[in-house]
N, CA, C and O atoms as a CHARMM CRD file, in Angstrom:
* protein
*
  312
    1    1 MET  N      0.79600  -1.20800   0.00200 PROA 1      0.00000
    2    1 MET  CA     0.00300   0.00900  -0.01700 PROA 1      0.00000
    3    1 MET  C      0.86400   1.26000  -0.02100 PROA 1      0.00000
    4    1 MET  O      0.58500   2.21700  -0.74300 PROA 1      0.00000
    5    2 PHE  N      1.96300   1.24300   0.83200 PROA 2      0.00000
    6    2 PHE  CA     2.81500   2.39200   0.91900 PROA 2      0.00000
    7    2 PHE  C      3.50000   2.65500  -0.41300 PROA 2      0.00000
    8    2 PHE  O      3.62600   3.81000  -0.81900 PROA 2      0.00000
    9    3 GLU  N      3.95000   1.59600  -1.11100 PROA 3      0.00000
   10    3 GLU  CA     4.63400   1.78700  -2.38900 PROA 3      0.00000
   11    3 GLU  C      3.65500   2.37100  -3.43100 PROA 3      0.00000
   12    3 GLU  O      4.04600   3.19900  -4.25400 PROA 3      0.00000
   13    4 MET  N      2.39700   1.94000  -3.39000 PROA 4      0.00000
   14    4 MET  CA     1.44700   2.47300  -4.32700 PROA 4      0.00000
   15    4 MET  C      1.18500   3.93800  -4.05200 PROA 4      0.00000
   16    4 MET  O      1.04900   4.72900  -4.98500 PROA 4      0.00000
   17    5 ALA  N      1.11300   4.30700  -2.80200 PROA 5      0.00000
   18    5 ALA  CA     0.89900   5.70800  -2.41800 PROA 5      0.00000
   19    5 ALA  C      2.08300   6.58300  -2.88300 PROA 5      0.00000
   20    5 ALA  O      1.88600   7.68700  -3.38900 PROA 5      0.00000
   21    6 MET  N      3.29900   6.07300  -2.70400 PROA 6      0.00000
   22    6 MET  CA     4.46300   6.84700  -3.13500 PROA 6      0.00000
   23    6 MET  C      4.54900   6.95500  -4.68900 PROA 6      0.00000
   24    6 MET  O      5.00200   7.97800  -5.20200 PROA 6      0.00000
   25    7 LEU  N      4.12500   5.93000  -5.42000 PROA 7      0.00000
   26    7 LEU  CA     4.07900   5.97000  -6.86100 PROA 7      0.00000
   27    7 LEU  C      3.06800   7.00700  -7.33400 PROA 7      0.00000
   28    7 LEU  O      3.32500   7.75000  -8.28000 PROA 7      0.00000
   29    8 LEU  N      1.90800   7.05100  -6.66400 PROA 8      0.00000
   30    8 LEU  CA     0.87800   8.03900  -7.05400 PROA 8      0.00000
   31    8 LEU  C      1.36000   9.43400  -6.75400 PROA 8      0.00000
   32    8 LEU  O      1.02300  10.36000  -7.49200 PROA 8      0.00000
   33    9 ALA  N      2.12600   9.62700  -5.71700 PROA 9      0.00000
   34    9 ALA  CA     2.62900  10.95200  -5.34500 PROA 9      0.00000
   35    9 ALA  C      3.55300  11.48700  -6.44200 PROA 9      0.00000
   36    9 ALA  O      3.66600  12.70200  -6.60600 PROA 9      0.00000
   37   10 GLN  N      4.18900  10.63900  -7.16400 PROA 10     0.00000
   38   10 GLN  CA     5.10700  11.03800  -8.23500 PROA 10     0.00000
   39   10 GLN  C      4.39900  11.33000  -9.56300 PROA 10     0.00000
   40   10 GLN  O      4.98400  11.92300 -10.46900 PROA 10     0.00000
   41   11 VAL  N      3.14600  10.91100  -9.66500 PROA 11     0.00000
   42   11 VAL  CA     2.44200  11.01500 -10.91800 PROA 11     0.00000
   43   11 VAL  C      2.16100  12.44700 -11.29200 PROA 11     0.00000
   44   11 VAL  O      2.60400  12.89100 -12.35100 PROA 11     0.00000
   45   12 ASP  N      1.42600  13.20900 -10.45400 PROA 12     0.00000
   46   12 ASP  CA     1.06000  14.52800 -10.81900 PROA 12     0.00000
   47   12 ASP  C      0.91000  15.39600  -9.57500 PROA 12     0.00000
   48   12 ASP  O     -0.20600  15.63900  -9.11500 PROA 12     0.00000
   49   13 GLY  N      2.00500  15.85100  -9.04200 PROA 13     0.00000
   50   13 GLY  CA     2.01700  16.79600  -7.92900 PROA 13     0.00000
   51   13 GLY  C      0.88000  16.68500  -6.89600 PROA 13     0.00000
   52   13 GLY  O      0.79800  15.71900  -6.13700 PROA 13     0.00000
   53   14 ALA  N      0.05400  17.65300  -6.89700 PROA 14     0.00000
   54   14 ALA  CA    -1.00200  17.74400  -5.86700 PROA 14     0.00000
   55   14 ALA  C     -2.04800  16.63200  -5.91700 PROA 14     0.00000
   56   14 ALA  O     -2.49700  16.14600  -4.87900 PROA 14     0.00000
   57   15 VAL  N     -2.42700  16.23800  -7.11600 PROA 15     0.00000
   58   15 VAL  CA    -3.42200  15.18900  -7.24000 PROA 15     0.00000
   59   15 VAL  C     -2.86100  13.87100  -6.74400 PROA 15     0.00000
   60   15 VAL  O     -3.53100  13.16400  -5.99200 PROA 15     0.00000
   61   16 GLY  N     -1.62900  13.52000  -7.15100 PROA 16     0.00000
   62   16 GLY  CA    -1.04600  12.27600  -6.70500 PROA 16     0.00000
   63   16 GLY  C     -0.79800  12.27800  -5.23300 PROA 16     0.00000
   64   16 GLY  O     -0.99400  11.26300  -4.56500 PROA 16     0.00000
   65   17 THR  N     -0.36500  13.41400  -4.70700 PROA 17     0.00000
   66   17 THR  CA    -0.09400  13.50800  -3.25100 PROA 17     0.00000
   67   17 THR  C     -1.38200  13.34100  -2.46100 PROA 17     0.00000
   68   17 THR  O     -1.38900  12.66300  -1.43300 PROA 17     0.00000
   69   18 GLY  N     -2.47400  13.94800  -2.92000 PROA 18     0.00000
   70   18 GLY  CA    -3.71200  13.79400  -2.23700 PROA 18     0.00000
   71   18 GLY  C     -4.26800  12.38800  -2.25400 PROA 18     0.00000
   72   18 GLY  O     -4.80700  11.91400  -1.25400 PROA 18     0.00000
   73   19 ILE  N     -4.13600  11.70200  -3.41900 PROA 19     0.00000
   74   19 ILE  CA    -4.55700  10.33100  -3.51800 PROA 19     0.00000
   75   19 ILE  C     -3.68800   9.44100  -2.61300 PROA 19     0.00000
   76   19 ILE  O     -4.18900   8.56700  -1.90600 PROA 19     0.00000
   77   20 GLY  N     -2.39500   9.68800  -2.65800 PROA 20     0.00000
   78   20 GLY  CA    -1.47300   8.86800  -1.83400 PROA 20     0.00000
   79   20 GLY  C     -1.76400   9.05100  -0.34500 PROA 20     0.00000
   80   20 GLY  O     -1.77700   8.07200   0.40000 PROA 20     0.00000
   81   21 MET  N     -1.99200  10.26000   0.09100 PROA 21     0.00000
   82   21 MET  CA    -2.28900  10.53900   1.51700 PROA 21     0.00000
   83   21 MET  C     -3.60400   9.89000   1.86800 PROA 21     0.00000
   84   21 MET  O     -3.74000   9.35400   2.96800 PROA 21     0.00000
   85   22 GLY  N     -4.54700   9.91300   1.01200 PROA 22     0.00000
   86   22 GLY  CA    -5.81000   9.25500   1.26500 PROA 22     0.00000
   87   22 GLY  C     -5.69800   7.77500   1.46500 PROA 22     0.00000
   88   22 GLY  O     -6.29700   7.20700   2.37700 PROA 22     0.00000
   89   23 LEU  N     -4.89700   7.12700   0.57300 PROA 23     0.00000
   90   23 LEU  CA    -4.62800   5.73100   0.68300 PROA 23     0.00000
   91   23 LEU  C     -3.87900   5.37000   1.94100 PROA 23     0.00000
   92   23 LEU  O     -4.17800   4.34900   2.55900 PROA 23     0.00000
   93   24 ALA  N     -2.90500   6.18500   2.34400 PROA 24     0.00000
   94   24 ALA  CA    -2.16800   5.92300   3.52200 PROA 24     0.00000
   95   24 ALA  C     -3.05700   5.99900   4.77900 PROA 24     0.00000
   96   24 ALA  O     -2.92400   5.16700   5.67600 PROA 24     0.00000
   97   25 ILE  N     -3.94700   6.97600   4.84700 PROA 25     0.00000
   98   25 ILE  CA    -4.85000   7.14100   5.96500 PROA 25     0.00000
   99   25 ILE  C     -5.91000   6.01400   5.99000 PROA 25     0.00000
  100   25 ILE  O     -6.26400   5.50200   7.05200 PROA 25     0.00000
  101   26 LEU  N     -6.40800   5.64200   4.78100 PROA 26     0.00000
  102   26 LEU  CA    -7.38800   4.57300   4.73100 PROA 26     0.00000
  103   26 LEU  C     -6.78500   3.26200   5.15400 PROA 26     0.00000
  104   26 LEU  O     -7.44900   2.50200   5.85900 PROA 26     0.00000
  105   27 GLY  N     -5.54200   2.94200   4.75900 PROA 27     0.00000
  106   27 GLY  CA    -4.90200   1.70600   5.20200 PROA 27     0.00000
  107   27 GLY  C     -4.71500   1.71200   6.73100 PROA 27     0.00000
  108   27 GLY  O     -4.95200   0.70100   7.39300 PROA 27     0.00000
  109   28 ALA  N     -4.31000   2.79900   7.25500 PROA 28     0.00000
  110   28 ALA  CA    -4.10200   2.89800   8.70200 PROA 28     0.00000
  111   28 ALA  C     -5.40600   2.71300   9.45500 PROA 28     0.00000
  112   28 ALA  O     -5.46200   2.01900  10.47000 PROA 28     0.00000
  113   29 GLY  N     -6.42500   3.32800   8.95700 PROA 29     0.00000
  114   29 GLY  CA    -7.77700   3.23800   9.61800 PROA 29     0.00000
  115   29 GLY  C     -8.31300   1.78800   9.58100 PROA 29     0.00000
  116   29 GLY  O     -8.88100   1.28900  10.55200 PROA 29     0.00000
  117   30 LEU  N     -8.11400   1.15300   8.44900 PROA 30     0.00000
  118   30 LEU  CA    -8.55100  -0.23900   8.34600 PROA 30     0.00000
  119   30 LEU  C     -7.72700  -1.12600   9.25700 PROA 30     0.00000
  120   30 LEU  O     -8.27200  -2.04500   9.86800 PROA 30     0.00000
  121   31 GLY  N     -6.45300  -0.88500   9.36500 PROA 31     0.00000
  122   31 GLY  CA    -5.58700  -1.70600  10.20400 PROA 31     0.00000
  123   31 GLY  C     -5.94500  -1.56100  11.68600 PROA 31     0.00000
  124   31 GLY  O     -6.10200  -2.53700  12.41900 PROA 31     0.00000
  125   32 ILE  N     -6.06400  -0.30400  12.08200 PROA 32     0.00000
  126   32 ILE  CA    -6.39700  -0.02800  13.52600 PROA 32     0.00000
  127   32 ILE  C     -7.78800  -0.57800  13.83800 PROA 32     0.00000
  128   32 ILE  O     -8.00600  -1.11400  14.92500 PROA 32     0.00000
  129   33 GLY  N     -8.71900  -0.45700  12.91600 PROA 33     0.00000
  130   33 GLY  CA   -10.04300  -0.97700  13.13200 PROA 33     0.00000
  131   33 GLY  C    -10.06200  -2.49300  13.33000 PROA 33     0.00000
  132   33 GLY  O    -10.78300  -3.03300  14.16900 PROA 33     0.00000
  133   34 ARG  N     -9.23500  -3.15000  12.52000 PROA 34     0.00000
  134   34 ARG  CA    -9.13000  -4.63500  12.58900 PROA 34     0.00000
  135   34 ARG  C     -8.47500  -5.01900  13.88500 PROA 34     0.00000
  136   34 ARG  O     -8.90200  -5.97500  14.53300 PROA 34     0.00000
  137   35 ILE  N     -7.45300  -4.30400  14.28100 PROA 35     0.00000
  138   35 ILE  CA    -6.77900  -4.58700  15.60800 PROA 35     0.00000
  139   35 ILE  C     -7.79100  -4.41600  16.73600 PROA 35     0.00000
  140   35 ILE  O     -7.89300  -5.29000  17.59700 PROA 35     0.00000
  141   36 GLY  N     -8.52600  -3.33900  16.75400 PROA 36     0.00000
  142   36 GLY  CA    -9.46900  -3.09700  17.81400 PROA 36     0.00000
  143   36 GLY  C    -10.57400  -4.13500  17.86300 PROA 36     0.00000
  144   36 GLY  O    -10.94600  -4.59000  18.94400 PROA 36     0.00000
  145   37 GLY  N    -11.11100  -4.52100  16.69200 PROA 37     0.00000
  146   37 GLY  CA   -12.14200  -5.52500  16.67000 PROA 37     0.00000
  147   37 GLY  C    -11.66300  -6.88000  17.17300 PROA 37     0.00000
  148   37 GLY  O    -12.33600  -7.56700  17.94100 PROA 37     0.00000
  149   38 SER  N    -10.47500  -7.23000  16.70800 PROA 38     0.00000
  150   38 SER  CA    -9.93400  -8.51000  17.17600 PROA 38     0.00000
  151   38 SER  C     -9.61300  -8.50900  18.63600 PROA 38     0.00000
  152   38 SER  O     -9.76900  -9.53100  19.30400 PROA 38     0.00000
  153   39 ALA  N     -9.17100  -7.39700  19.14900 PROA 39     0.00000
  154   39 ALA  CA    -8.87700  -7.30900  20.60600 PROA 39     0.00000
  155   39 ALA  C    -10.11000  -7.44300  21.39800 PROA 39     0.00000
  156   39 ALA  O    -10.11000  -8.17100  22.39000 PROA 39     0.00000
  157   40 VAL  N    -11.18600  -6.78000  21.02500 PROA 40     0.00000
  158   40 VAL  CA   -12.45800  -6.88000  21.76500 PROA 40     0.00000
  159   40 VAL  C    -13.00300  -8.33400  21.72400 PROA 40     0.00000
  160   40 VAL  O    -13.49000  -8.85900  22.72600 PROA 40     0.00000
  161   41 GLU  N    -12.90500  -8.94500  20.55600 PROA 41     0.00000
  162   41 GLU  CA   -13.33400 -10.33100  20.44200 PROA 41     0.00000
  163   41 GLU  C    -12.49300 -11.27300  21.30300 PROA 41     0.00000
  164   41 GLU  O    -13.00900 -12.20200  21.92500 PROA 41     0.00000
  165   42 SER  N    -11.18400 -11.01000  21.32500 PROA 42     0.00000
  166   42 SER  CA   -10.29900 -11.84000  22.14900 PROA 42     0.00000
  167   42 SER  C    -10.61000 -11.66400  23.62400 PROA 42     0.00000
  168   42 SER  O    -10.63600 -12.64300  24.37000 PROA 42     0.00000
  169   43 ILE  N    -10.84800 -10.43400  24.05600 PROA 43     0.00000
  170   43 ILE  CA   -11.16400 -10.17600  25.50800 PROA 43     0.00000
  171   43 ILE  C    -12.46400 -10.81500  25.84400 PROA 43     0.00000
  172   43 ILE  O    -12.61700 -11.32300  26.95500 PROA 43     0.00000
  173   44 ALA  N    -13.44700 -10.82200  24.91900 PROA 44     0.00000
  174   44 ALA  CA   -14.75000 -11.41000  25.20200 PROA 44     0.00000
  175   44 ALA  C    -14.59300 -12.94700  25.38600 PROA 44     0.00000
  176   44 ALA  O    -15.28400 -13.55400  26.20400 PROA 44     0.00000
  177   45 ARG  N    -13.68000 -13.54600  24.61700 PROA 45     0.00000
  178   45 ARG  CA   -13.47700 -14.98100  24.76300 PROA 45     0.00000
  179   45 ARG  C    -12.65300 -15.37900  25.96000 PROA 45     0.00000
  180   45 ARG  O    -12.84400 -16.45900  26.51800 PROA 45     0.00000
  181   46 GLN  N    -11.69900 -14.48500  26.38000 PROA 46     0.00000
  182   46 GLN  CA   -10.77800 -14.76300  27.48500 PROA 46     0.00000
  183   46 GLN  C    -10.59600 -13.50500  28.32100 PROA 46     0.00000
  184   46 GLN  O     -9.59200 -12.80500  28.19300 PROA 46     0.00000
  185   47 PRO  N    -11.55500 -13.22700  29.16100 PROA 47     0.00000
  186   47 PRO  CA   -11.54800 -11.94400  29.93300 PROA 47     0.00000
  187   47 PRO  C    -10.35200 -11.80300  30.86500 PROA 47     0.00000
  188   47 PRO  O     -9.93000 -10.67800  31.13200 PROA 47     0.00000
  189   48 GLU  N     -9.78400 -12.90300  31.37200 PROA 48     0.00000
  190   48 GLU  CA    -8.64800 -12.78200  32.26800 PROA 48     0.00000
  191   48 GLU  C     -7.37900 -12.27600  31.56800 PROA 48     0.00000
  192   48 GLU  O     -6.46900 -11.80000  32.24600 PROA 48     0.00000
  193   49 ALA  N     -7.29000 -12.36200  30.25600 PROA 49     0.00000
  194   49 ALA  CA    -6.14700 -11.88000  29.52100 PROA 49     0.00000
  195   49 ALA  C     -6.37900 -10.46100  28.96100 PROA 49     0.00000
  196   49 ALA  O     -5.62500 -10.01400  28.09600 PROA 49     0.00000
  197   50 GLY  N     -7.38400  -9.77400  29.43200 PROA 50     0.00000
  198   50 GLY  CA    -7.75300  -8.45800  28.94600 PROA 50     0.00000
  199   50 GLY  C     -6.64600  -7.43800  29.03300 PROA 50     0.00000
  200   50 GLY  O     -6.46000  -6.65100  28.10400 PROA 50     0.00000
  201   51 GLY  N     -5.89900  -7.43100  30.13700 PROA 51     0.00000
  202   51 GLY  CA    -4.90100  -6.41500  30.28900 PROA 51     0.00000
  203   51 GLY  C     -3.71100  -6.64000  29.29300 PROA 51     0.00000
  204   51 GLY  O     -3.18900  -5.67500  28.73400 PROA 51     0.00000
  205   52 THR  N     -3.31400  -7.84600  29.09100 PROA 52     0.00000
  206   52 THR  CA    -2.25900  -8.16000  28.13600 PROA 52     0.00000
  207   52 THR  C     -2.69100  -7.85100  26.71600 PROA 52     0.00000
  208   52 THR  O     -1.93000  -7.28200  25.93500 PROA 52     0.00000
  209   53 ILE  N     -3.90600  -8.22600  26.38800 PROA 53     0.00000
  210   53 ILE  CA    -4.41600  -8.00500  25.02500 PROA 53     0.00000
  211   53 ILE  C     -4.52800  -6.46200  24.77100 PROA 53     0.00000
  212   53 ILE  O     -4.17400  -5.98300  23.69400 PROA 53     0.00000
  213   54 SER  N     -5.01400  -5.72100  25.76000 PROA 54     0.00000
  214   54 SER  CA    -5.15700  -4.29600  25.58300 PROA 54     0.00000
  215   54 SER  C     -3.79200  -3.60000  25.36700 PROA 54     0.00000
  216   54 SER  O     -3.64800  -2.69100  24.55000 PROA 54     0.00000
  217   55 THR  N     -2.80000  -4.08200  26.14700 PROA 55     0.00000
  218   55 THR  CA    -1.44200  -3.51100  25.96800 PROA 55     0.00000
  219   55 THR  C     -0.91000  -3.77100  24.60000 PROA 55     0.00000
  220   55 THR  O     -0.38800  -2.86500  23.95000 PROA 55     0.00000
  221   56 GLN  N     -1.03200  -5.00000  24.14200 PROA 56     0.00000
  222   56 GLN  CA    -0.55000  -5.39600  22.80200 PROA 56     0.00000
  223   56 GLN  C     -1.27600  -4.61200  21.72500 PROA 56     0.00000
  224   56 GLN  O     -0.66700  -4.19800  20.73900 PROA 56     0.00000
  225   57 MET  N     -2.56000  -4.40900  21.90400 PROA 57     0.00000
  226   57 MET  CA    -3.35600  -3.69100  20.92200 PROA 57     0.00000
  227   57 MET  C     -2.89400  -2.22700  20.83400 PROA 57     0.00000
  228   57 MET  O     -2.78000  -1.68100  19.73700 PROA 57     0.00000
  229   58 LEU  N     -2.62900  -1.59400  21.98700 PROA 58     0.00000
  230   58 LEU  CA    -2.18600  -0.22000  21.96300 PROA 58     0.00000
  231   58 LEU  C     -0.82300  -0.07400  21.31700 PROA 58     0.00000
  232   58 LEU  O     -0.59400   0.87400  20.56700 PROA 58     0.00000
  233   59 ILE  N      0.11500  -1.03000  21.60500 PROA 59     0.00000
  234   59 ILE  CA     1.39800  -0.96000  20.95000 PROA 59     0.00000
  235   59 ILE  C      1.30200  -1.09500  19.47100 PROA 59     0.00000
  236   59 ILE  O      1.94900  -0.35300  18.73100 PROA 59     0.00000
  237   60 SER  N      0.52300  -2.00800  19.03100 PROA 60     0.00000
  238   60 SER  CA     0.28800  -2.26400  17.56800 PROA 60     0.00000
  239   60 SER  C     -0.33800  -1.02200  16.90200 PROA 60     0.00000
  240   60 SER  O      0.08000  -0.62500  15.81500 PROA 60     0.00000
  241   61 ALA  N     -1.32800  -0.41900  17.55000 PROA 61     0.00000
  242   61 ALA  CA    -1.93300   0.78800  17.00300 PROA 61     0.00000
  243   61 ALA  C     -0.95500   1.92300  16.92600 PROA 61     0.00000
  244   61 ALA  O     -0.95900   2.68600  15.95900 PROA 61     0.00000
  245   62 ALA  N     -0.10400   2.05100  17.94500 PROA 62     0.00000
  246   62 ALA  CA     0.92000   3.09200  17.89100 PROA 62     0.00000
  247   62 ALA  C      1.94000   2.91700  16.76800 PROA 62     0.00000
  248   62 ALA  O      2.36700   3.87600  16.12500 PROA 62     0.00000
  249   63 LEU  N      2.29800   1.69900  16.56600 PROA 63     0.00000
  250   63 LEU  CA     3.25400   1.39300  15.45500 PROA 63     0.00000
  251   63 LEU  C      2.62000   1.70700  14.09300 PROA 63     0.00000
  252   63 LEU  O      3.28300   2.22500  13.19500 PROA 63     0.00000
  253   64 ILE  N      1.32900   1.38500  13.95500 PROA 64     0.00000
  254   64 ILE  CA     0.66000   1.73600  12.66700 PROA 64     0.00000
  255   64 ILE  C      0.54500   3.17700  12.50800 PROA 64     0.00000
  256   64 ILE  O      0.76400   3.67900  11.40600 PROA 64     0.00000
  257   65 GLU  N      0.19000   3.94700  13.60000 PROA 65     0.00000
  258   65 GLU  CA     0.13900   5.40600  13.50800 PROA 65     0.00000
  259   65 GLU  C      1.46400   5.96800  13.15900 PROA 65     0.00000
  260   65 GLU  O      1.53800   6.89400  12.35100 PROA 65     0.00000
  261   66 GLY  N      2.53000   5.45400  13.72700 PROA 66     0.00000
  262   66 GLY  CA     3.87100   5.95200  13.39200 PROA 66     0.00000
  263   66 GLY  C      4.22500   5.77400  11.93300 PROA 66     0.00000
  264   66 GLY  O      4.72800   6.69100  11.28400 PROA 66     0.00000
  265   67 ALA  N      3.96300   4.61700  11.43900 PROA 67     0.00000
  266   67 ALA  CA     4.19600   4.39100   9.99300 PROA 67     0.00000
  267   67 ALA  C      3.33800   5.28000   9.11400 PROA 67     0.00000
  268   67 ALA  O      3.79300   5.73100   8.06300 PROA 67     0.00000
  269   68 THR  N      2.10600   5.54200   9.52400 PROA 68     0.00000
  270   68 THR  CA     1.23700   6.42900   8.76200 PROA 68     0.00000
  271   68 THR  C      1.74500   7.83900   8.76000 PROA 68     0.00000
  272   68 THR  O      1.72600   8.50100   7.72300 PROA 68     0.00000
  273   69 VAL  N      2.20900   8.32900   9.91900 PROA 69     0.00000
  274   69 VAL  CA     2.76400   9.69200   9.98300 PROA 69     0.00000
  275   69 VAL  C      3.96400   9.79700   9.04600 PROA 69     0.00000
  276   69 VAL  O      4.08000  10.75800   8.28500 PROA 69     0.00000
  277   70 ILE  N      4.84800   8.81700   9.10100 PROA 70     0.00000
  278   70 ILE  CA     6.06800   8.86100   8.22400 PROA 70     0.00000
  279   70 ILE  C      5.61400   8.85600   6.77300 PROA 70     0.00000
  280   70 ILE  O      6.15900   9.62500   5.98100 PROA 70     0.00000
  281   71 ALA  N      4.64200   8.03000   6.37800 PROA 71     0.00000
  282   71 ALA  CA     4.15600   8.04500   5.06400 PROA 71     0.00000
  283   71 ALA  C      3.55600   9.33800   4.64900 PROA 71     0.00000
  284   71 ALA  O      3.78400   9.76500   3.51800 PROA 71     0.00000
  285   72 LEU  N      2.80100   9.99600   5.48500 PROA 72     0.00000
  286   72 LEU  CA     2.23900  11.32100   5.19900 PROA 72     0.00000
  287   72 LEU  C      3.32600  12.34200   5.05300 PROA 72     0.00000
  288   72 LEU  O      3.25300  13.18200   4.15600 PROA 72     0.00000
  289   73 ILE  N      4.29600  12.30900   5.86400 PROA 73     0.00000
  290   73 ILE  CA     5.40500  13.28600   5.77300 PROA 73     0.00000
  291   73 ILE  C      6.12400  13.10500   4.48100 PROA 73     0.00000
  292   73 ILE  O      6.39900  14.08700   3.79200 PROA 73     0.00000
  293   74 LEU  N      6.44100  11.89800   4.12300 PROA 74     0.00000
  294   74 LEU  CA     7.17400  11.60400   2.87900 PROA 74     0.00000
  295   74 LEU  C      6.36300  12.01700   1.66100 PROA 74     0.00000
  296   74 LEU  O      6.90200  12.54300   0.68700 PROA 74     0.00000
  297   75 LEU  N      5.00700  11.76000   1.73300 PROA 75     0.00000
  298   75 LEU  CA     4.19800  12.17100   0.60600 PROA 75     0.00000
  299   75 LEU  C      4.05200  13.68900   0.51100 PROA 75     0.00000
  300   75 LEU  O      3.96400  14.25000  -0.58100 PROA 75     0.00000
  301   76 TYR  N      4.02800  14.33000   1.65200 PROA 76     0.00000
  302   76 TYR  CA     3.89900  15.75100   1.62900 PROA 76     0.00000
  303   76 TYR  C      5.13800  16.44400   1.04900 PROA 76     0.00000
  304   76 TYR  O      5.00800  17.40100   0.28700 PROA 76     0.00000
  305   77 ILE  N      6.34300  15.96700   1.40600 PROA 77     0.00000
  306   77 ILE  CA     7.54500  16.57400   0.92200 PROA 77     0.00000
  307   77 ILE  C      7.93000  16.19300  -0.51100 PROA 77     0.00000
  308   77 ILE  O      8.79100  16.82600  -1.12000 PROA 77     0.00000
  309   78 SER  N      7.28200  15.15400  -1.03700 PROA 78     0.00000
  310   78 SER  CA     7.69200  14.73100  -2.40600 PROA 78     0.00000
  311   78 SER  C      6.99200  15.59400  -3.46700 PROA 78     0.00000
  312   78 SER  O      7.20400  15.39500  -4.66300 PROA 78     0.00000
């Protein structure tokens, strides 16, 4: 997804950058939504592991957010 966004950013200045940023944000939103849904489902199945699952979910979401911010910065400066 990131490579496609960077390719679109090189196509035509503002239009490519806008499409690339949209794809980067869309991918991050889908990823974080899937992580959250899976975490809630896992906690419902095994409530005693809720603390561990929540911690791992937050770490994963933070890593996705970091990658998205880097992608948006690279798209913006290209």
